[in-house]
N, C-alpha and C positions, 0 to 999 in steps of 0.2 A: 388478210393482206395479199396483194399480188405477189406471185413467186419471184418477180424481179425487184421487189422492194429492197432498198438498201438499208441494212442495219449495221451501224458502226459506231466508232468513237472519233472525236475531233481533238486536234491539238494545234498549237502554233509553234513555229520554229524557235522563237526566242524563249518561249515558256518551257520547252522540253529538251532542246538539243544540247545546251551547254556548249562546250568546245568553242568558246566565244572568239578565240584568237588562233584556232587550229587550222592547218592546211590553207594558209594564206587568206583566211576570212578577215575582212577589214571591220573596223569598228562601226557599230550601228548607233543610231541616236539614243537608243535605250541603254546600250553599253556606256556611252559617254555620260548620259544624264545620271544614271544610278551610281556610277563610279565617282562622279564629281560631287554628288550629294551624300556620298558614303551611306547609301541605302542598301538593303538586302537586294541582291541581284540574281540574274540568271546565268552567271558565268559557268556554273555546272548544271543547274536545274536538275532535270531527271536523267541527264547523261544519255539521252536518246541517240546522240551522235555515235556513241560507241555500243549502245545496247538496242539499236533499232530492230535487229533480227529477233531478239528475245521478245521485244514488245509486240511485234507483228505476229510472231508465232502464238503469243498468248491471245491476241485478238482472234486468230483462227480457232484456237482451242476453246475460246469463249463463244463460238458460233457466229462471230461477226463476218460479214462479207464485203465490208468497205472500210476505208480509212481516210478520213479527211485531215489533211495536213497542209502546212504552208511551206513554200520555198523562201529562203532568206536571200533577199537582194544583196546584202553585203557578203554573202558567201559565193555569189555567182558573178557579180560584176565588181572588178577591183577598184575602179576609179571613174572620174567624171568623163574620161575619154571613152568609156564603155568596154574596156578590156575584159575579156572573159577570164574567170578563174577555173581552170580545168579541174583542179582538185575538188572544188566545191560542186561542180557539175557531176563529177564522178561519184561523189557521195550520194547525190539524189538518184543517180542511176542505180546505185546499190539498194537504196530504199525502195525504189519502184520495182526492182527485180525481186526483192523479198516479198513485196505485196503480191506480185504475180505468182511467185513460187507457192504461196500459201492460199491462193485463190481469193485475194483481197483486192477489191477494185479501188484504185486511188481516186480521190476527189480532191483536187489540188487548187490551193489559193496562191495567187502570185504575191499578194501584199497583206501581211498581218502585222502592220505597224512598225516593222524594224527598218526604217529608212537608213541608208548608209549615212554615216556622219559626214562624209565628204560633201554630200548634198545638203544636209542640215546646216552646215556651216555657211552655205550660200543663201540661206533663207528657208530651206526646206520647202514645204508645200505653199509657201508664200512666193516662191520663185517659179515663174511660169516655165522655165527651162526644165524643171523636174518632170513636167508632163511628157515631154519628148524623151527624157531619160527613162521614164517608166515604159514608154512604148518600145524603146530599144531593148530594155530588160525583158519585157514580155516576149518580144520576137526571139531573143536568145533562148528563152525557156521553151517556146513552141518548137523551135528548130531542134533543140537538144532532146526534148522529151515527148515530142508530139506523137511518136509511135507507141508510147506506153501509157498515155493519159487520154481519156475521152471526156472527162468532166473537169472543166476549168472554171475558176472564178477570178475576177480581177482583184477586188478588194474585200477584205473582211471589215465590216462595221465602220464605214466612213463616218457616220454620226458620232460614234463613240470616241474615236481618236481625234477627230477634228474638234468637237465641242470640249472634250477634256483637255486637249492640248492648247487650244487657242482662246477659249472663253472661260472655262472653269479654272484652268491653270494648274491642275493637279497632275497632268501628264506632260512630258516634254512636247514642245519647247517651253511650256509654262506661261503662256500669255493669258491675259484677261481682257480681250479686246474684240468687240463685235465686228469691226471692219476687217480685222485679220481673220476672224472666223469665217466671214463671208468669202473672202478671197481664197482661203485654204479649201473651203467646201467646193467652190467653183472649180479650182484646179484639180482636185481629186476626182470630181465627177467627169471633167473633161478628159483626164488621164484614163479613167475607166473606159470611156467611149473610144479613145485611141487604142486601148488594149483589145477591145471588141473588134474594131475595124481591122487591126493587124491580124487577128485570128481569122476573120472572114476572108481577107485578101490573100492570106497564105493557104487557104483551102485545107486547113488542118481538120482532122477527123474529130467528131464529137460535138459537144456543145459548150457554150460559155455563158456564165451568169455573174451575179454579184451576191454577196452575203451581207445581210443587214441585221443590226441589233434591234429586233422588232419589239415594240411596246405598244400594242393596240390601246386606243384611248377610250375611256369611259368617263361619263360625267356624273356628278353627285345628284343631279336632278334633271328635269326636262325643260327648264326655263330657257328662253332665248339667250340670256346672258351666258349660261353654261354651255350652250351649243356653240356660241362664238368662241368661248375659251377652249372648247374641245378642238375646234378647227385650228386655232393657234397652236395647240399642243401637238396635233397630228402633223402639222407642217414642220414644227420643231423636231419632233421625235422620228417621223417616218417619211413624210412625203417628198422632202427634198432629195432623198436617196431613191426611193422606190418609183416615184413618178418620173424622175429624171432617167433612171436606168431602164425602166420598162416602157414608159410612154414617150420618152425622149424630150421632156420639157420640165423645167423647174416650175413649181406651183406659182401661177401668176399673181395670186393674191399675196403670197409670201414675198415675192420680189417687189411688188408695189408697196407693201408695208415697210420693208427695209429701206426702200429708195426714199422714203420721206425724210430720213435723217442720216443716210449713208450713201457713199459713192458706189454706183453699180456700173461704172464705165468700163470696168475690166471684163464685163460680159460682152464678147465679140460675136457679131452675127454669123461669121463663117464658122466659128467654133460651136455655136449653138446649133448650127445645121449639122455638124459632125455628130453632136450628141443626139440630135433628132434621128439621124440616119443609122445609128449603131446601137440599137437597143438589145437587151439581153435575151437569151433563149429561155432561161429559167431563173428563179429567185430562191436563194437560200435565206431562211429566217432563223436567227438565233433568238430563242425565247426563254426568258427567265421570269418575267412578270409583265403586267400591264402598266398603264399610266392612268390613274384616277385623278380627275381634276375638278376644280371649281374656279370661278372668276377671281382675278387678283387685280384690283384697281387702286388699292391704297398701299403704299409702301414701296420700297426699292427692290431691285432684282437681287436675289440671293441664290447662289449655286454652290453647294458643297456636296462632297461625296464621301461616303463612309469607307475608310480604309482600316479602321481600328477594330471592327467587330464589336463595337459597343452601340447598342441599338439607339436610334434617335438622332444620329448625326447627319443624315442625308437631308438636304433641302433643295427643292427646285421651285423657285418663285420668280417669275419673269414679269416685270412691271407692265401693267395694262394688257397682259396676255393671259396667263393662267398661273395657278398654284397647284402643284401635285400634292395630294393628300393621301392619308392612309385610311383604309377601311378597318374600323376597330373589330369587325367580325372575323377578320382573316389573320392567320398566323404570318409572321415575318421571320426571316433568318436574322442572325446576329448582325448581318451587314445591311439590314433594312430592306431586304428583297421580299416582297409579298409573295406568298405561295398561293397561286390563283390559276389552276389549270384551265378553268373555263375561258380565261383570256386567250389561251392558245387556240381553243376550238373556234371562238368567235373571230379571232384575228386571222386564222387560216381561211375561213369562209369569206371574210371581208377582202382579204388580199387576192384570193382566187377570182372572186366576182369582179374586182376592180381591174386586175391585170391580165387575167386569162393566160397565165403562164404556169407551167409545171412548178410545183413547190417542193422544197426539201426543208425539213427541220434540221438545220445544220449544227445547232448547239442546243442542248437542254440539260440542265443538271442543277445540283444544289451544293453549295460550298459550306463546309462545317469544320470545326476543330475535331480531330480524331486521334486517338492513341493507336498508333500502328505497330507498337511493339508486341501486341497480342498475336496469337496464332492466326486468328481471323477476325477482321472487323465486322461486327454484326450490324450493318447499316440499314436497319429496317426503315428508317426515315427516308433513305435514298430510294429504296425499293418502292415505298409508298408514293414518293414524288414521281418517279419514273412511270409507275403504273398509271397514275392519274393523268399524266401528260401524254402518254401513248394512247390512253383511252380517249383523250381529247382529239388526237389526230384521227383515230378510227371513227369518232363521231363526225368529224369534218368530212372524211372520205365518204361516209354514208350519205351525206348531202350532195355528193357529186364532185367534190374537190379532187383535183389531180395532184396527189401528194406521193412522192416517190422515195422518200427516205427519212430515217431518223438517226441522228448522231448524238450519242451521249457525250456531254462534256464532263469528264474526259475518260479515255480508256485506261489512264493511269494517273496518279497524282503528279502535279507539275507546279512550276512556279507561277503564282497568280499575281503578276505585275506588282504593284506596290503593297499588296497584301502578303507578299512573301510566300512561304510554303506552309504556313499554319492553316491557311484556308484551303481545304482539300475537296476536290471535286471527283477524284478518280474512282473507278470501280475496281481498280487494282491499287493496293497500297504501295507506296514507295517509301522505304525507310531512309530518309536523307542523311540520317546520322550514322547509319550502319551499313556502309558499302552499297547503298542504293538497292537493297534487297527488295524484290517484287513479291507481293503476296496478294492473291485475289481476295476481294472482300465478298461478303454474302451477295451483294448486288451483282457481282460478276457472274455467279452461278445462276442467279435468278434471271438475268438478262439472257443468258444462253438458253434457258428453257423457254423464255418468251419467243426468242428468235426461231428456235426449232419448231415451235407450235405455230409460227407465222402470226403471232399475236393472239391466238385462240385462248391462251391462258391469262390474258389480261382481264382483270376484274372490271367489267363494263358497267357504266351507269350514265344516265343523262345528268347534265348539270342544270341546276335550277336557274 
């Protein structure tokens, strides 16, 4: 690996900070949604708000040289008028100062799903005014922290929060409506372009990108019907984010297909030109698995997501588009996520060839149930998972891909949205029941050795 390669861990503000109503932070849409539904929430989470220095010091002691985290819009902007919350801004200055104190490069996301509830009440991402509000929020962040950050991203995983929030309905605001999904998707990608434009116009140092929940698409065979299904799946899973952010255009065949039965008049020529003119400098790819598909021409659309940890509950079937299927030869987690590192290698090569942008693997990890009351969690399964996926990155680099970083999800256990805290991803255990005690897992020490060797200790192999 290049000596400048970034090795780190990734978190999200809502999933780790806690302190949901501390220091004038206002309510987020997730605060409101989980409180109203009486579901397990992130009110305390990993208490990173009060323990950030300990967590960042442990990253340093674990050999990591970068920390990917998100800023909380409801912690920084008080209201629709755009008033700054100086206490929230001061908190992030402390986090950034701790990063620099320990030689950790911050890699900062502006939006990781926690929209202020005062905007959600006006329609959230269905309200076009939120695009301008995001641009204002982005400018406040650039102005406040621009001298301490050189790697910015506008959004984390637009596909995931848009589709789950507006089409599947398992995330707030809980809609199951294709027209609303299209409108929210457009507004998010337009807001992202506004964030890029504001960054460029302000001449801030560094680079700006976007982070995508990447699921490279494979087909069950080489028939023309399967290839058509693959294109539908790629547009649904990847292209409306990556083509739009990196090439400046929504996939025209996707727009044409949706226009057959839906209104696309919200797509405005002047805004499409702003999207075209403000593409990203780099792409962050969060990889957990691929999407394996076959044609789906009989039956209705079914979209369900596994939050229970009971295998077999996930379904992705879109009428006349595609059906996502499982490969019986591959292992899956309890949450139906296929373990398939070759998908990362193939996907990185495909993304680099298509977009010719530097790439970062901004999330990669495995969620499992673990007993953290032991002295050390011996998570050999996580070590194996990380080894094979870092190997996949190295294989892609060997073909000429420009890949500049790897971020484990996560540097410590955190709240996993509607999966609560039983689904653990961290390389450091957090005992949520016992004063938030932190204890490094076996994977923490293994990752340190990998970093110190610059990847030389990775068990290398080609994937068939």
